[in-house]
N, C-alpha and C positions, 0 to 999 in steps of 0.2 A: 485621829481628827476630830477638832474643833464642833460641838452643834451650839447652835444656837435660837433661839427662841420664833417660833415663828407662828403663825396659824396654822392649820393642817388643808390644803388645797381642794381635798376631798369634804370635810363638814364642817369647814374653816374654826372650830375649835383648837384648843393653844396642841400644839406639838414642837418636835424640837427637826432641825433642818443641818444636815450636812452636805457637802458640797466633793462630788464625786474626785475620786483625784484622775480618772479616765471616765469619757465618755460626754456625750449632754445631755446629764440625766441632775439631777437633786436627791439627796434620800434621806428620807421623812419619817419619823420616830411619832407616833399620835398613841394615845393609851385608846380612844375609839376604833381607830383603822387600824391601826398594827405597825411593822414595819414594811414598807417598800418605799420603789422608784419612781419617780414620776419626770419622765423628758419635760426637757422644754419650752418643746413645742407644744405640750399638751399645757402645759402650764398658757399659754399666751393663748389656745382657742376658747380653752377653755372657761375662761371668766366670769361669762354671764350664763352659763349653762346653770339651769338647778341642779341643788344635792342629789337629789335621785340620780339624774344622769350622772353625774360625776363617781357616786356608789354601784352605778352599774358598772362604768367604765375601769374601775377597782377589780370590780367580780370577776370580770372577761381576763382582766390581767391578772388576777391569782388563777384563774383553771387556763391559762397558758402559760403560768411560769413553773422551772423544772423542780423538782426536788430538791428543797431546800434550799432553795436562792429563792430571793425575795421577787415579785412581783414588780413589775416593768410598765407603769401607764403609761402610752403610750396616745395618742389620734388614733392611731388604726379601731383604737377599745371603746372609742364612740358609740352608741346605736345610734 
């Protein structure tokens, strides 16, 4: 799977993105935030939210994630 350079949707830092082969999400690899998946809906909703809210959403997704799988950040993770 090819990864392209992008900005992390959580911290706005440099990251790599891969389109998932199935599902409505992207796979992100960020040196600061780690490996995670993010729904396209979340990306649309969270554009104007501050970084602190986006970080909270990622932390909620990490708590929910099944052991061994990357967290999937969705709009349900918004505080």
